[in-house]
N, C-alpha and C positions, 0 to 999 in steps of 0.2 A: 429298506435303506437305513443304514445306521445314522442316527441323529444325535445320540448321546453316548459318551464313553465314561464308564464308572470304574474307579480304581479302588482296589483293596489298599491297605496301609502297610502292614509289616512285611518286609522283604519284597514289597512292590514299589513303594515310595520311600520307605524308611529302612536303612541298613541297621539291623539289630545287633551287630557285632559288639558295640560298646555296652548295650544292655546286658547281653549274656556274659560278657567279660566281668561286669560289675557283680552279676549274680554269682559267678564263680568265686570272686574275691570274698563275697559275703558268706558263701557256704564253706569257705576254707578249703577249696580244691583247686587244682590247676585249671587254667582256662582250657587247655587241651582236653582234660578229662570231661569237663562239662560239655564242651562242644561235641566231643565224641559220643557222649550219652544222648545228646539231643539228636545227633544224626542217626543213632540207633533207633530212637523212638520214631523218627520220621520214616525210616525204612520199614518199621514194623507196624505203621499206621496206629501208633499209640500217642497219647497226649504228651506234650512237652513237660507237663507237671510230673509225669512219671520219671523223667530224668532227675528231678529233684529227689524223689523217693529213692532212686538208685544210688545217688551219691550221699544222701543223708536220710536213711530209713526212718520213717515215722514223722517226718517233718510236717508241720501244719503250715502250709504256704501262706494262708491268710494271716496267721499270727506272726509269721516271719516278716511279712511285708509291713505290718503295723509296727513291729519292733524296729525295723529298719528306718521307718519314718521318724520314730522317736529318737533313734540314735543319730540320724543324719537329716534333720528336718529341711536343710537347705540344699541338699544334693539332688541330683537327678534320680538316683537309685534305679528303679526298674522302669523309668520313663525315658523319653527322647526329647531332643530339641532340634533346631535347624541344622546343627552340625552333623546330624545323623541322616540328613536327606541325601539320597543317592544323587551323584553329580549330574545325571542325565534327566532328572525329574523336571526341573523348572522350565528348561527350554522345550522339552517334549510336550508338556502341558500347554505351553504358550503356542506352540505350532499347531496343536489340535484345535485350540480355540480360534486361531487365525484362519484355519481351514473351515470354520463354521460349525464345528462340533460343540455341543454342550458338554462340559467337563465337570464331573462330580467325584468327590471322594467319599466312600462309604465302606467302613470295615469294622471288624470286631475289635473295638477299642474302648477303654474307659473314658469317663468324662474329661479327665485331665488331658487326654490326647487331643480332644477337640480344641481345647485352648491352645495347645502347642501347635497344632496344624494351622489354626486361624492366625496365630502370631507370625507364621512364616509368610503370610501374604502371598500364597500361591495363586497362579493364574487359573483359578477354577470358579465355577458358578456357585458351588456350595460344598460344605463339609458336614458329614454326619457320622455318628458313632453308634455302635450297638447299645451301649449303656444309655445314650440319649434316647434311643428308640425303644428300649426295653425289650429287644429281641436280637438274637445273635445268629450268625451263619452257623450251620447250613439250613436253618429253618426257612420254610417257604415264605413265612411272613416277612422275613428280612428282605427278600427280593421283591415282594409285593410293595414294601415301603420304598425300595429303590425306584420302582416304576412310578409310584405315586408322586414322589418328590420331583422326579424328572418330568412328570406330565407327559410320558410317552407310552406307547404300546411296548410290551416287552421285546418284540422282534426289532424294535428300533434302537435297542440298547446293546452295547458291547460291554460286558463285565470283564475286567482285567485283574488277574490275581496269580499267585504263585503256587496254588494248590488245586488238585483235582477235587478232593473231598469237600472243601469249604467254599470253593469258588466256581470252578468250571462246571462240575456236574450239577450242583443245585441251581446255579444260574441257568444252565441249559434246560433243566426240568421246568424252570419258571418261564421258559419261552424266549430267553435272551440269547444273543450271540455271545461267544466267549473267546478270550485270549489267555493262554497259559504262558506266563513269563518264566523263563529259565533263570531264576534268581533265588538265592538262598537254598538251603538243603532240601526243602520240600520241592521247590521248583525244578531242580536238577533231577531229583529222583522221580518225580511224577511225570516229567517229560519223556522218560524212557518206558513208561508203562503203556500197555495196549489201550487203556482207557483214554490216554491223551488224544487219541484220534477223535474223541468227542468234541474237542476244542476246534473252533473255527480257525483259530490262528495259534501258532506256537512261535514265540519271539524270544530272542536272546537279550534284548534291551528295549527301552522305551522309544528311542528314535526309530526303531523298526516298525512301530505301530502305524504311523501315518501312511507310509507307502503301502503297507499291507492292507490297511483299511480301504484305500482307494481301489485296490484290486478286488477286495471283498464286496464292495458296494457297487 
């Protein structure tokens, strides 16, 4: 029986459109070009960082981020805030908690994302990031941390994310139940793959989770 629902962050709770748009402006290419490059990387199972190399060969992403911070110390740059929260998030999380589920946020994010998520005062039991834990998805240790902080057996946890490679498949190998969210470029692409059958649930939005969970458990 599912007792805890754990959410990825990017393109699960947070709409990354503004982040990638600011990146395009920073790199001096049109937003259409960068979004297309990102979609290509998603389709080829390659890292989003390779999209940067495609539009600006030889870029040192770390150095660019540091320079961006120096140039615009008070802007969001490659980060997010409450305005980037998908509109269905808050009410969906609230409904899950009201139904008795433990609700946790845990994704591959830097420390700054932890502060941003906490500042949103989401109806969740706790928030965690890969940088805070010192381990990132899809490493098994990440999902072991998820189970430990939830205080649950893996089979009592549903992990919700938009990707097969980082979310559904490694969480499943860790013994968790999984939900693939058709949101963002990876979500739409991955939902069409045969491996998507490994997910316990495939949903189009977060409000669909609660009724699907009731059928699942």
